[in-house]
TIVEXBA-690029 format. One record per residue (C-alpha): y negated, x, z; residue in three letters; residue number from 1. Coordinates in nm, 3 decimals. Each point is the difference from the previous one (the first is absolute). Layout:
# residues N
py:Y px:X pz:Z resn:ala resi:NUM $
...
# end
This chain:
# residues 425
py:-7.744 px:8.885 pz:5.190 resn:met resi:1 $
py:0.100 px:0.328 pz:-0.163 resn:ser resi:2 $
py:-0.252 px:0.282 pz:-0.023 resn:val resi:3 $
py:0.005 px:-0.013 pz:-0.382 resn:thr resi:4 $
py:-0.093 px:-0.369 pz:0.010 resn:ala resi:5 $
py:-0.301 px:0.038 pz:0.229 resn:ile resi:6 $
py:-0.256 px:0.122 pz:-0.254 resn:glu resi:7 $
py:0.043 px:-0.270 pz:-0.267 resn:pro resi:8 $
py:0.031 px:-0.268 pz:0.265 resn:thr resi:9 $
py:-0.325 px:0.114 pz:0.164 resn:ala resi:10 $
py:-0.186 px:0.008 pz:-0.332 resn:leu resi:11 $
py:0.123 px:-0.350 pz:-0.081 resn:gln resi:12 $
py:-0.110 px:-0.121 pz:0.345 resn:trp resi:13 $
py:-0.353 px:0.129 pz:-0.055 resn:ile resi:14 $
py:-0.020 px:-0.168 pz:-0.341 resn:glu resi:15 $
py:0.125 px:-0.327 pz:0.147 resn:ala resi:16 $
py:-0.258 px:0.016 pz:0.280 resn:his resi:17 $
py:-0.303 px:0.112 pz:-0.201 resn:glu resi:18 $
py:-0.201 px:-0.301 pz:0.113 resn:lys resi:19 $
py:0.055 px:0.100 pz:0.363 resn:asp resi:20 $
py:-0.126 px:0.351 pz:-0.073 resn:leu resi:21 $
py:-0.313 px:-0.138 pz:-0.163 resn:val resi:22 $
py:-0.050 px:-0.236 pz:0.293 resn:ala resi:23 $
py:0.027 px:0.292 pz:0.242 resn:leu resi:24 $
py:-0.269 px:0.196 pz:-0.184 resn:leu resi:25 $
py:-0.223 px:-0.307 pz:-0.019 resn:arg resi:26 $
py:0.037 px:-0.042 pz:0.375 resn:arg resi:27 $
py:-0.100 px:0.362 pz:0.062 resn:leu resi:28 $
py:-0.300 px:-0.020 pz:-0.234 resn:val resi:29 $
py:-0.117 px:-0.323 pz:0.164 resn:ala resi:30 $
py:-0.059 px:0.179 pz:0.333 resn:val resi:31 $
py:-0.310 px:0.226 pz:-0.028 resn:pro resi:32 $
py:0.063 px:0.354 pz:0.121 resn:ser resi:33 $
py:-0.315 px:0.192 pz:-0.087 resn:val resi:34 $
py:0.017 px:0.349 pz:0.144 resn:val resi:35 $
py:-0.092 px:-0.025 pz:0.367 resn:gly resi:36 $
py:0.132 px:-0.356 pz:0.036 resn:ala resi:37 $
py:0.369 px:0.019 pz:-0.089 resn:glu resi:38 $
py:0.146 px:-0.164 pz:0.311 resn:gly resi:39 $
py:0.054 px:-0.355 pz:-0.128 resn:ala resi:40 $
py:0.188 px:0.113 pz:-0.308 resn:cys resi:41 $
py:0.207 px:0.247 pz:0.199 resn:gln resi:42 $
py:0.113 px:-0.288 pz:0.219 resn:ala resi:43 $
py:0.136 px:-0.168 pz:-0.314 resn:val resi:44 $
py:0.168 px:0.324 pz:-0.110 resn:val resi:45 $
py:0.164 px:0.042 pz:0.341 resn:ala resi:46 $
py:0.130 px:-0.358 pz:-0.016 resn:glu resi:47 $
py:0.157 px:0.068 pz:-0.341 resn:val resi:48 $
py:0.148 px:0.326 pz:0.126 resn:met resi:49 $
py:0.170 px:-0.176 pz:0.287 resn:arg resi:50 $
py:0.199 px:-0.197 pz:-0.256 resn:gly resi:51 $
py:0.133 px:0.302 pz:-0.189 resn:cys resi:52 $
py:-0.013 px:0.299 pz:0.239 resn:cys resi:53 $
py:0.193 px:0.091 pz:0.313 resn:asp resi:54 $
py:-0.307 px:0.112 pz:0.194 resn:thr resi:55 $
py:-0.374 px:-0.052 pz:-0.043 resn:val resi:56 $
py:-0.256 px:0.235 pz:0.154 resn:asp resi:57 $
py:-0.370 px:-0.092 pz:0.010 resn:ala resi:58 $
py:-0.262 px:0.223 pz:0.160 resn:trp resi:59 $
py:-0.360 px:0.110 pz:-0.034 resn:glu resi:60 $
py:-0.047 px:0.363 pz:-0.111 resn:pro resi:61 $
py:-0.132 px:0.240 pz:0.264 resn:asp resi:62 $
py:-0.353 px:0.111 pz:-0.104 resn:pro resi:63 $
py:0.003 px:0.301 pz:0.232 resn:ala resi:64 $
py:0.316 px:0.138 pz:-0.163 resn:trp resi:65 $
py:-0.134 px:-0.068 pz:-0.350 resn:leu resi:66 $
py:-0.326 px:0.177 pz:0.079 resn:asp resi:67 $
py:0.199 px:0.314 pz:0.078 resn:arg resi:68 $
py:0.210 px:-0.011 pz:-0.317 resn:his resi:69 $
py:-0.108 px:0.247 pz:-0.271 resn:pro resi:70 $
py:0.051 px:-0.256 pz:-0.277 resn:ala resi:71 $
py:-0.218 px:-0.271 pz:0.155 resn:tyr resi:72 $
py:-0.369 px:0.010 pz:-0.090 resn:phe resi:73 $
py:-0.139 px:-0.314 pz:0.165 resn:his resi:74 $
py:-0.045 px:0.074 pz:0.370 resn:pro resi:75 $
py:-0.103 px:-0.288 pz:0.217 resn:gly resi:76 $
py:0.174 px:-0.272 pz:-0.204 resn:thr resi:77 $
py:0.108 px:-0.298 pz:0.209 resn:ser resi:78 $
py:0.344 px:-0.153 pz:-0.044 resn:phe resi:79 $
py:-0.041 px:-0.285 pz:0.246 resn:thr resi:80 $
py:0.162 px:-0.308 pz:-0.153 resn:gly resi:81 $
py:0.132 px:0.209 pz:-0.291 resn:arg resi:82 $
py:0.371 px:0.054 pz:0.060 resn:pro resi:83 $
py:0.255 px:0.167 pz:-0.221 resn:asn resi:84 $
py:0.321 px:-0.197 pz:-0.053 resn:ala resi:85 $
py:0.328 px:0.185 pz:-0.058 resn:val resi:86 $
py:0.333 px:-0.170 pz:-0.051 resn:gly resi:87 $
py:0.325 px:0.194 pz:0.002 resn:thr resi:88 $
py:0.325 px:-0.097 pz:-0.167 resn:val resi:89 $
py:0.255 px:0.194 pz:0.202 resn:arg resi:90 $
py:0.263 px:0.185 pz:-0.197 resn:gly resi:91 $
py:0.367 px:0.018 pz:0.091 resn:arg resi:92 $
py:-0.014 px:0.378 pz:-0.001 resn:gly resi:93 $
py:0.081 px:0.277 pz:-0.239 resn:gly resi:94 $
py:-0.268 px:-0.081 pz:-0.258 resn:gly resi:95 $
py:-0.341 px:0.136 pz:-0.087 resn:arg resi:96 $
py:-0.306 px:-0.175 pz:0.140 resn:ser resi:97 $
py:-0.295 px:-0.139 pz:-0.195 resn:leu resi:98 $
py:-0.361 px:-0.090 pz:0.081 resn:ile resi:99 $
py:-0.172 px:-0.275 pz:-0.200 resn:leu resi:100 $
py:-0.374 px:0.022 pz:0.066 resn:asn resi:101 $
py:-0.269 px:-0.248 pz:-0.107 resn:ala resi:102 $
py:-0.350 px:-0.063 pz:0.127 resn:his resi:103 $
py:-0.119 px:-0.344 pz:0.102 resn:val resi:104 $
py:-0.373 px:0.078 pz:0.004 resn:asp resi:105 $
py:-0.215 px:-0.095 pz:-0.300 resn:val resi:106 $
py:-0.359 px:0.063 pz:-0.105 resn:val resi:107 $
py:-0.270 px:-0.266 pz:0.029 resn:asp resi:108 $
py:0.029 px:-0.258 pz:-0.280 resn:pro resi:109 $
py:-0.371 px:-0.002 pz:-0.077 resn:gly resi:110 $
py:-0.174 px:-0.314 pz:-0.132 resn:pro resi:111 $
py:0.240 px:-0.292 pz:-0.020 resn:val resi:112 $
py:-0.177 px:-0.130 pz:-0.310 resn:glu resi:113 $
py:0.105 px:0.314 pz:-0.188 resn:ala resi:114 $
py:0.363 px:-0.113 pz:0.018 resn:trp resi:115 $
py:0.161 px:-0.235 pz:-0.251 resn:thr resi:116 $
py:0.253 px:-0.084 pz:0.271 resn:his resi:117 $
py:-0.092 px:0.021 pz:0.367 resn:gly resi:118 $
py:0.060 px:0.343 pz:0.159 resn:pro resi:119 $
py:0.238 px:-0.149 pz:0.258 resn:trp resi:120 $
py:0.155 px:-0.260 pz:-0.229 resn:ser resi:121 $
py:0.310 px:0.182 pz:-0.121 resn:gly resi:122 $
py:-0.036 px:-0.207 pz:-0.316 resn:ala resi:123 $
py:0.262 px:0.050 pz:-0.269 resn:val resi:124 $
py:-0.115 px:-0.029 pz:-0.361 resn:ala resi:125 $
py:0.124 px:0.154 pz:-0.322 resn:gly resi:126 $
py:0.282 px:0.181 pz:0.174 resn:gly resi:127 $
py:-0.237 px:0.174 pz:0.243 resn:lys resi:128 $
py:-0.068 px:-0.053 pz:0.370 resn:leu resi:129 $
py:-0.368 px:0.031 pz:0.098 resn:tyr resi:130 $
py:-0.177 px:0.090 pz:0.322 resn:gly resi:131 $
py:-0.142 px:0.281 pz:0.206 resn:arg resi:132 $
py:0.287 px:0.229 pz:0.086 resn:gly resi:133 $
py:0.232 px:-0.160 pz:-0.257 resn:ala resi:134 $
py:0.059 px:0.337 pz:-0.164 resn:val resi:135 $
py:-0.138 px:0.231 pz:0.269 resn:asp resi:136 $
py:0.220 px:-0.017 pz:0.193 resn:asp resi:137 $
py:0.161 px:-0.329 pz:0.091 resn:lys resi:138 $
py:0.220 px:-0.017 pz:-0.311 resn:ala resi:139 $
py:0.179 px:0.314 pz:0.118 resn:gly resi:140 $
py:0.011 px:-0.136 pz:0.354 resn:leu resi:141 $
py:0.154 px:-0.327 pz:-0.121 resn:ala resi:142 $
py:0.254 px:0.184 pz:-0.217 resn:ala resi:143 $
py:0.126 px:0.214 pz:0.287 resn:met resi:144 $
py:0.023 px:-0.296 pz:0.238 resn:leu resi:145 $
py:0.184 px:-0.202 pz:-0.262 resn:phe resi:146 $
py:0.245 px:0.281 pz:-0.076 resn:ala resi:147 $
py:0.090 px:0.008 pz:0.369 resn:ala resi:148 $
py:0.030 px:-0.380 pz:0.002 resn:arg resi:149 $
py:0.234 px:0.019 pz:-0.300 resn:cys resi:150 $
py:0.235 px:0.248 pz:0.165 resn:leu resi:151 $
py:0.000 px:-0.200 pz:0.322 resn:arg resi:152 $
py:0.078 px:-0.323 pz:-0.184 resn:ala resi:153 $
py:0.295 px:0.165 pz:-0.175 resn:leu resi:154 $
py:0.131 px:0.154 pz:0.320 resn:gly resi:155 $
py:-0.053 px:0.350 pz:-0.138 resn:val resi:156 $
py:-0.039 px:0.269 pz:0.266 resn:val resi:157 $
py:-0.127 px:0.345 pz:-0.100 resn:pro resi:158 $
py:0.168 px:0.313 pz:0.128 resn:asp resi:159 $
py:-0.338 px:0.162 pz:0.072 resn:gly resi:160 $
py:-0.302 px:-0.157 pz:0.169 resn:asp resi:161 $
py:-0.266 px:-0.170 pz:-0.213 resn:val resi:162 $
py:-0.344 px:0.007 pz:0.163 resn:ile resi:163 $
py:-0.258 px:-0.250 pz:-0.129 resn:leu resi:164 $
py:-0.355 px:0.108 pz:0.086 resn:glu resi:165 $
py:-0.297 px:-0.234 pz:-0.038 resn:ser resi:166 $
py:-0.296 px:0.217 pz:0.093 resn:val resi:167 $
py:-0.372 px:-0.047 pz:0.055 resn:val resi:168 $
py:-0.296 px:0.220 pz:-0.095 resn:asp resi:169 $
py:0.123 px:0.142 pz:-0.333 resn:glu resi:170 $
py:-0.320 px:-0.095 pz:-0.180 resn:glu resi:171 $
py:-0.215 px:0.179 pz:0.254 resn:trp resi:172 $
py:0.174 px:0.293 pz:0.163 resn:gly resi:173 $
py:0.380 px:-0.020 pz:0.006 resn:gly resi:174 $
py:0.024 px:-0.043 pz:0.374 resn:gly resi:175 $
py:0.276 px:-0.258 pz:-0.027 resn:gly resi:176 $
py:0.251 px:0.222 pz:-0.180 resn:thr resi:177 $
py:-0.088 px:0.300 pz:0.216 resn:leu resi:178 $
py:0.063 px:-0.218 pz:0.304 resn:ala resi:179 $
py:0.356 px:-0.067 pz:-0.118 resn:thr resi:180 $
py:0.062 px:0.374 pz:0.024 resn:leu resi:181 $
py:-0.143 px:-0.002 pz:0.352 resn:his resi:182 $
py:0.248 px:-0.280 pz:0.071 resn:arg resi:183 $
py:0.276 px:0.236 pz:-0.123 resn:cys resi:184 $
py:0.101 px:-0.195 pz:-0.311 resn:tyr resi:185 $
py:0.168 px:0.243 pz:-0.239 resn:arg resi:186 $
py:0.250 px:-0.032 pz:-0.284 resn:ala resi:187 $
py:0.180 px:0.199 pz:-0.267 resn:asp resi:188 $
py:-0.226 px:-0.143 pz:-0.273 resn:ala resi:189 $
py:-0.288 px:-0.242 pz:-0.044 resn:ala resi:190 $
py:-0.163 px:-0.233 pz:-0.251 resn:ile resi:191 $
py:-0.373 px:-0.056 pz:0.042 resn:val resi:192 $
py:-0.107 px:-0.317 pz:-0.175 resn:phe resi:193 $
py:-0.305 px:0.011 pz:-0.224 resn:glu resi:194 $
py:-0.052 px:-0.164 pz:-0.340 resn:pro resi:195 $
py:0.158 px:0.245 pz:-0.245 resn:ser resi:196 $
py:0.107 px:-0.226 pz:-0.289 resn:asp resi:197 $
py:0.354 px:0.052 pz:0.133 resn:leu resi:198 $
py:-0.021 px:0.372 pz:-0.076 resn:asp resi:199 $
py:0.154 px:0.232 pz:0.258 resn:val resi:200 $
py:-0.268 px:0.241 pz:0.119 resn:cys resi:201 $
py:0.123 px:0.299 pz:0.202 resn:pro resi:202 $
py:-0.354 px:0.138 pz:0.024 resn:ala resi:203 $
py:-0.342 px:-0.136 pz:0.092 resn:ser resi:204 $
py:-0.333 px:0.173 pz:-0.029 resn:arg resi:205 $
py:-0.242 px:0.047 pz:0.286 resn:gly resi:206 $
py:-0.360 px:-0.116 pz:0.025 resn:gly resi:207 $
py:-0.289 px:0.074 pz:0.233 resn:gln resi:208 $
py:-0.362 px:-0.110 pz:0.020 resn:ala resi:209 $
py:-0.288 px:0.247 pz:-0.012 resn:phe resi:210 $
py:-0.378 px:0.014 pz:0.018 resn:arg resi:211 $
py:-0.234 px:0.257 pz:-0.154 resn:val resi:212 $
py:-0.363 px:0.015 pz:0.117 resn:thr resi:213 $
py:-0.248 px:0.177 pz:-0.227 resn:val resi:214 $
py:-0.341 px:0.102 pz:0.132 resn:his resi:215 $
py:-0.322 px:0.021 pz:-0.199 resn:gly resi:216 $
py:-0.371 px:0.008 pz:0.084 resn:arg resi:217 $
py:-0.173 px:-0.335 pz:0.026 resn:gly resi:218 $
py:-0.339 px:-0.056 pz:-0.152 resn:ala resi:219 $
py:-0.247 px:-0.279 pz:-0.076 resn:his resi:220 $
py:-0.016 px:-0.083 pz:-0.373 resn:pro resi:221 $
py:-0.354 px:0.136 pz:-0.020 resn:ile resi:222 $
py:0.142 px:0.343 pz:0.091 resn:arg resi:223 $
py:0.344 px:-0.045 pz:-0.149 resn:ser resi:224 $
py:-0.017 px:0.349 pz:-0.151 resn:tyr resi:225 $
py:0.027 px:0.139 pz:0.352 resn:glu resi:226 $
py:0.319 px:-0.191 pz:0.072 resn:gly resi:227 $
py:0.363 px:0.072 pz:-0.078 resn:val resi:228 $
py:0.199 px:-0.314 pz:-0.080 resn:ser resi:229 $
py:0.320 px:-0.014 pz:0.202 resn:ala resi:230 $
py:0.122 px:-0.260 pz:-0.249 resn:leu resi:231 $
py:-0.044 px:0.237 pz:-0.294 resn:glu resi:232 $
py:0.167 px:0.281 pz:0.194 resn:lys resi:233 $
py:0.298 px:-0.228 pz:0.054 resn:thr resi:234 $
py:0.066 px:-0.019 pz:-0.376 resn:ile resi:235 $
py:0.154 px:0.352 pz:-0.026 resn:pro resi:236 $
py:0.214 px:-0.080 pz:0.305 resn:val resi:237 $
py:0.137 px:-0.305 pz:-0.179 resn:leu resi:238 $
py:0.068 px:0.208 pz:-0.310 resn:ala resi:239 $
py:0.180 px:0.259 pz:0.212 resn:gly resi:240 $
py:0.222 px:-0.267 pz:0.155 resn:leu resi:241 $
py:0.091 px:-0.128 pz:-0.345 resn:arg resi:242 $
py:0.101 px:0.351 pz:-0.107 resn:arg resi:243 $
py:0.202 px:0.040 pz:0.319 resn:leu resi:244 $
py:0.181 px:-0.327 pz:-0.067 resn:glu resi:245 $
py:0.100 px:0.115 pz:-0.349 resn:ala resi:246 $
py:0.116 px:0.338 pz:0.127 resn:asp resi:247 $
py:0.213 px:-0.155 pz:0.273 resn:arg resi:248 $
py:0.179 px:-0.235 pz:-0.243 resn:gln resi:249 $
py:0.116 px:0.298 pz:-0.207 resn:ala resi:250 $
py:0.082 px:0.218 pz:0.298 resn:arg resi:251 $
py:0.177 px:-0.245 pz:0.231 resn:leu resi:252 $
py:0.163 px:-0.262 pz:-0.220 resn:arg resi:253 $
py:0.378 px:-0.038 pz:0.026 resn:thr resi:254 $
py:0.230 px:-0.185 pz:-0.245 resn:pro resi:255 $
py:0.007 px:-0.307 pz:0.226 resn:leu resi:256 $
py:-0.373 px:-0.051 pz:-0.068 resn:phe resi:257 $
py:0.009 px:0.082 pz:-0.372 resn:ala resi:258 $
py:-0.094 px:-0.353 pz:-0.109 resn:arg resi:259 $
py:-0.331 px:0.000 pz:0.189 resn:tyr resi:260 $
py:-0.294 px:0.163 pz:-0.184 resn:pro resi:261 $
py:-0.159 px:0.057 pz:0.340 resn:ile resi:262 $
py:0.255 px:-0.010 pz:0.280 resn:phe resi:263 $
py:-0.219 px:0.156 pz:0.272 resn:ala resi:264 $
py:-0.345 px:-0.148 pz:-0.058 resn:pro resi:265 $
py:-0.327 px:0.110 pz:0.153 resn:ile resi:266 $
py:-0.200 px:-0.321 pz:0.001 resn:val resi:267 $
py:-0.360 px:-0.026 pz:0.116 resn:val resi:268 $
py:-0.058 px:-0.360 pz:0.095 resn:gly resi:269 $
py:-0.337 px:0.022 pz:0.173 resn:lys resi:270 $
py:-0.321 px:0.195 pz:-0.057 resn:ile resi:271 $
py:-0.307 px:-0.063 pz:0.214 resn:ala resi:272 $
py:-0.333 px:0.183 pz:0.002 resn:ala resi:273 $
py:-0.301 px:-0.066 pz:0.225 resn:asp resi:274 $
py:-0.078 px:-0.366 pz:0.051 resn:arg resi:275 $
py:-0.358 px:0.035 pz:-0.129 resn:ile resi:276 $
py:0.001 px:-0.008 pz:-0.381 resn:pro resi:277 $
py:-0.359 px:0.124 pz:-0.032 resn:ser resi:278 $
py:0.062 px:0.355 pz:0.116 resn:lys resi:279 $
py:0.197 px:0.307 pz:-0.096 resn:val resi:280 $
py:0.323 px:-0.053 pz:0.197 resn:pro resi:281 $
py:0.063 px:0.242 pz:0.282 resn:glu resi:282 $
py:0.370 px:-0.071 pz:0.042 resn:thr resi:283 $
py:0.277 px:-0.139 pz:-0.216 resn:cys resi:284 $
py:0.343 px:-0.096 pz:0.131 resn:val resi:285 $
py:0.309 px:-0.060 pz:-0.210 resn:leu resi:286 $
py:0.328 px:-0.135 pz:0.133 resn:glu resi:287 $
py:0.336 px:-0.023 pz:-0.169 resn:gly resi:288 $
py:0.375 px:0.042 pz:0.010 resn:leu resi:289 $
py:0.192 px:0.314 pz:-0.082 resn:met resi:290 $
py:0.357 px:-0.050 pz:-0.114 resn:gly resi:291 $
py:0.238 px:0.286 pz:0.061 resn:tyr resi:292 $
py:0.349 px:0.098 pz:-0.104 resn:ala resi:293 $
py:0.316 px:-0.070 pz:0.202 resn:pro resi:294 $
py:0.064 px:0.373 pz:0.035 resn:ile resi:295 $
py:-0.346 px:0.068 pz:0.144 resn:glu resi:296 $
py:-0.113 px:-0.018 pz:0.358 resn:thr resi:297 $
py:-0.323 px:-0.184 pz:0.059 resn:tyr resi:298 $
py:-0.152 px:0.327 pz:0.122 resn:gln resi:299 $
py:0.078 px:0.168 pz:-0.335 resn:glu resi:300 $
py:-0.159 px:-0.287 pz:-0.188 resn:ala resi:301 $
py:-0.308 px:0.013 pz:0.219 resn:arg resi:302 $
py:-0.036 px:0.372 pz:-0.060 resn:ala resi:303 $
py:0.005 px:-0.066 pz:-0.376 resn:asp resi:304 $
py:-0.287 px:-0.248 pz:0.017 resn:leu resi:305 $
py:-0.203 px:0.205 pz:0.245 resn:glu resi:306 $
py:0.037 px:0.307 pz:-0.222 resn:ala resi:307 $
py:-0.112 px:-0.203 pz:-0.301 resn:cys resi:308 $
py:-0.318 px:-0.118 pz:0.173 resn:val resi:309 $
py:-0.068 px:0.354 pz:0.124 resn:ala resi:310 $
py:0.037 px:0.138 pz:-0.355 resn:ala resi:311 $
py:-0.245 px:-0.257 pz:-0.135 resn:val resi:312 $
py:-0.247 px:0.092 pz:0.272 resn:ala resi:313 $
py:0.037 px:0.373 pz:-0.070 resn:ala resi:314 $
py:-0.108 px:-0.054 pz:-0.362 resn:ala resi:315 $
py:-0.322 px:-0.182 pz:0.092 resn:asp resi:316 $
py:-0.282 px:0.184 pz:0.186 resn:pro resi:317 $
py:-0.109 px:-0.308 pz:0.197 resn:trp resi:318 $
py:0.353 px:-0.107 pz:0.095 resn:leu resi:319 $
py:0.087 px:0.360 pz:0.084 resn:his resi:320 $
py:-0.282 px:0.003 pz:0.254 resn:ala resi:321 $
py:0.071 px:-0.359 pz:0.111 resn:his resi:322 $
py:0.378 px:-0.043 pz:-0.030 resn:pro resi:323 $
py:0.141 px:-0.355 pz:-0.018 resn:pro resi:324 $
py:0.201 px:-0.117 pz:0.299 resn:arg resi:325 $
py:0.357 px:-0.125 pz:-0.053 resn:val resi:326 $
py:0.148 px:-0.237 pz:0.258 resn:glu resi:327 $
py:0.342 px:-0.164 pz:0.019 resn:trp resi:328 $
py:0.005 px:-0.364 pz:0.101 resn:leu resi:329 $
py:0.272 px:-0.188 pz:0.185 resn:gly resi:330 $
py:0.207 px:-0.125 pz:-0.294 resn:leu resi:331 $
py:0.284 px:0.242 pz:-0.075 resn:asn resi:332 $
py:0.354 px:-0.074 pz:-0.118 resn:lys resi:333 $
py:0.214 px:0.305 pz:-0.073 resn:glu resi:334 $
py:0.243 px:0.030 pz:-0.287 resn:gly resi:335 $
py:0.369 px:0.087 pz:0.006 resn:ala resi:336 $
py:0.293 px:0.045 pz:-0.235 resn:glu resi:337 $
py:0.378 px:-0.035 pz:0.023 resn:thr resi:338 $
py:0.187 px:0.205 pz:-0.264 resn:pro resi:339 $
py:0.107 px:-0.209 pz:-0.298 resn:val resi:340 $
py:0.351 px:0.146 pz:0.027 resn:ala resi:341 $
py:0.046 px:-0.128 pz:0.356 resn:his resi:342 $
py:0.303 px:-0.233 pz:0.020 resn:pro resi:343 $
py:-0.205 px:-0.287 pz:0.141 resn:phe resi:344 $
py:-0.255 px:0.018 pz:-0.283 resn:val resi:345 $
py:0.278 px:-0.009 pz:-0.254 resn:gln resi:346 $
py:0.180 px:-0.283 pz:0.179 resn:leu resi:347 $
py:-0.318 px:-0.210 pz:0.025 resn:ala resi:348 $
py:-0.078 px:0.060 pz:-0.366 resn:ser resi:349 $
py:0.346 px:-0.108 pz:-0.110 resn:ala resi:350 $
py:-0.026 px:-0.313 pz:0.217 resn:ala resi:351 $
py:-0.322 px:-0.101 pz:-0.177 resn:val resi:352 $
py:0.172 px:0.036 pz:-0.335 resn:gly resi:353 $
py:0.293 px:-0.213 pz:0.112 resn:asp resi:354 $
py:-0.226 px:-0.265 pz:0.157 resn:ala resi:355 $
py:-0.240 px:-0.032 pz:-0.294 resn:thr resi:356 $
py:0.216 px:0.085 pz:-0.299 resn:gly resi:357 $
py:-0.262 px:0.243 pz:-0.127 resn:arg resi:358 $
py:-0.011 px:0.380 pz:0.010 resn:pro resi:359 $
py:-0.136 px:0.110 pz:0.337 resn:pro resi:360 $
py:-0.325 px:0.195 pz:0.013 resn:val resi:361 $
py:-0.077 px:0.287 pz:0.237 resn:leu resi:362 $
py:-0.373 px:0.059 pz:0.044 resn:ala resi:363 $
py:-0.263 px:0.107 pz:0.248 resn:gly resi:364 $
py:-0.191 px:-0.264 pz:0.196 resn:phe resi:365 $
py:-0.369 px:0.044 pz:-0.091 resn:pro resi:366 $
py:-0.152 px:-0.101 pz:0.333 resn:ala resi:367 $
py:0.015 px:0.073 pz:0.369 resn:gly resi:368 $
py:0.258 px:-0.186 pz:0.209 resn:cys resi:369 $
py:0.220 px:0.039 pz:0.310 resn:asp resi:370 $
py:0.272 px:0.204 pz:-0.175 resn:leu resi:371 $
py:-0.123 px:0.337 pz:0.135 resn:pro resi:372 $
py:0.035 px:-0.107 pz:0.363 resn:tyr resi:373 $
py:0.374 px:-0.039 pz:-0.053 resn:leu resi:374 $
py:0.059 px:0.272 pz:-0.261 resn:ala resi:375 $
py:-0.244 px:0.272 pz:0.109 resn:arg resi:376 $
py:-0.023 px:-0.056 pz:0.373 resn:his resi:377 $
py:0.350 px:-0.129 pz:0.080 resn:ala resi:378 $
py:0.201 px:0.175 pz:-0.272 resn:gly resi:379 $
py:0.153 px:-0.325 pz:-0.127 resn:ile resi:380 $
py:0.084 px:-0.006 pz:-0.375 resn:pro resi:381 $
py:-0.217 px:-0.285 pz:-0.121 resn:ser resi:382 $
py:-0.110 px:-0.186 pz:-0.313 resn:val resi:383 $
py:-0.272 px:-0.251 pz:-0.077 resn:val resi:384 $
py:0.126 px:-0.315 pz:-0.169 resn:phe resi:385 $
py:-0.108 px:-0.358 pz:-0.045 resn:gly resi:386 $
py:-0.066 px:-0.296 pz:-0.228 resn:pro resi:387 $
py:-0.331 px:-0.048 pz:-0.179 resn:gly resi:388 $
py:-0.277 px:0.225 pz:-0.123 resn:asn resi:389 $
py:-0.231 px:0.183 pz:0.239 resn:cys resi:390 $
py:-0.303 px:-0.048 pz:-0.228 resn:thr resi:391 $
py:-0.021 px:-0.370 pz:0.094 resn:val resi:392 $
py:0.008 px:0.076 pz:0.373 resn:ala resi:393 $
py:-0.323 px:-0.052 pz:0.197 resn:his resi:394 $
py:-0.153 px:-0.206 pz:-0.284 resn:gly resi:395 $
py:-0.067 px:-0.369 pz:-0.046 resn:ser resi:396 $
py:0.304 px:-0.189 pz:-0.128 resn:asp resi:397 $
py:0.240 px:0.261 pz:0.137 resn:glu resi:398 $
py:0.348 px:-0.097 pz:-0.113 resn:his resi:399 $
py:0.360 px:0.110 pz:-0.039 resn:val resi:400 $
py:0.258 px:-0.105 pz:-0.263 resn:pro resi:401 $
py:0.270 px:-0.218 pz:0.155 resn:val resi:402 $
py:0.276 px:0.162 pz:-0.203 resn:asp resi:403 $
py:-0.094 px:0.341 pz:0.140 resn:glu resi:404 $
py:0.026 px:-0.127 pz:0.358 resn:ile resi:405 $
py:0.351 px:-0.117 pz:-0.076 resn:val resi:406 $
py:0.086 px:0.330 pz:-0.168 resn:ala resi:407 $
py:-0.130 px:0.191 pz:0.303 resn:ala resi:408 $
py:0.223 px:-0.198 pz:0.237 resn:ala resi:409 $
py:0.299 px:0.068 pz:-0.225 resn:lys resi:410 $
py:-0.077 px:0.371 pz:-0.008 resn:met resi:411 $
py:-0.013 px:0.008 pz:0.379 resn:leu resi:412 $
py:0.341 px:-0.156 pz:0.056 resn:val resi:413 $
py:0.146 px:0.251 pz:-0.245 resn:leu resi:414 $
py:-0.165 px:0.290 pz:0.183 resn:val resi:415 $
py:0.130 px:-0.124 pz:0.336 resn:val resi:416 $
py:0.350 px:-0.038 pz:-0.141 resn:cys resi:417 $
py:0.002 px:0.343 pz:-0.164 resn:arg resi:418 $
py:-0.198 px:0.206 pz:0.251 resn:trp resi:419 $
py:0.099 px:-0.151 pz:0.332 resn:cys resi:420 $
py:0.349 px:-0.119 pz:-0.099 resn:gly resi:421 $
py:0.104 px:-0.361 pz:0.060 resn:val resi:422 $
py:0.300 px:-0.212 pz:0.091 resn:arg resi:423 $
py:0.052 px:-0.371 pz:-0.020 resn:gly resi:424 $
py:-0.003 px:-0.201 pz:0.319 resn:gly resi:425 $
# end
């Protein structure tokens, strides 16, 4: 087969085998892989890899190494029975290498009765495939496995290595992708699969969890005038955080995030005062998530929030004398950005256009993901890409459009052909 014939032949092969691609995703969805219990599904992934890769490497991440890594914030996590699975398609030499990274772990499905189709059913209805993990992230995982299967079936050998990474722990701490770096997997570029509506996202924002504890003076209702309500003193803190959020959107936004009214949110999801309702509350605790820009370090973002809380306290006599305490909880995913002008970003964008027939879109990914481990900590030019919309992830009736799964697989074979270089068998 001539080089010029490979791309159209590969795209035709994927179209002709669409049912097999859907069947592969259904098989992956049918095996529960809630974070912490990914082993059974990884066994299926490794089996599929053995049919389309030259080598398959499965291993459990080393907790001791992760605990020492500056980007890992969940010390003490166990990885027993939670292996990564990495398949490598060996190149002939002379080409650029590529990492395709998807996570196999999913969040808990919640009440089964909340689902129209069972969370592990992989049901197909109305052009959509349903199930926990269907869009986050097994659609991307299926697309990358199927792209490799396509090239193998056609006898197409890349010039550069293609490394397929199915990792654990993305939903919790990112230990799986970090462990691939410990295992010395590197490449000249990478695609990190997350539901992006088939947009190419060379940047992702960071996010970290925080807690603010506000102290008051408790009192019995009969002497409430002697108390200071910690709950009421929390109100100006909340107002200060809202002002900080607005300031940071204007100060830190880049063109990639222009379409998001709030691209780096500060969300307070929990407020709890004293358990006894019939008293002036002595303490009030709020917990939330602080989004931060790809160009920021998490320390810079923390300093912003801590300074905001300190400024609120300085303007209130009680809070000035009893300053709120800011703590940073375990959840933290950094952000990162690859320049839009980088050749790989441009190549990936053009491949999306050719695979879908629509103008490609470059945008920022509005959530935390594993991209920074490769881009920030390993220096690998990377983009986020994947079928489906991230807003349906983690919810009941999670789903992914079938036509986008097919389009994603097409995009991948084009990227391999153009980035790695290929030759017919």
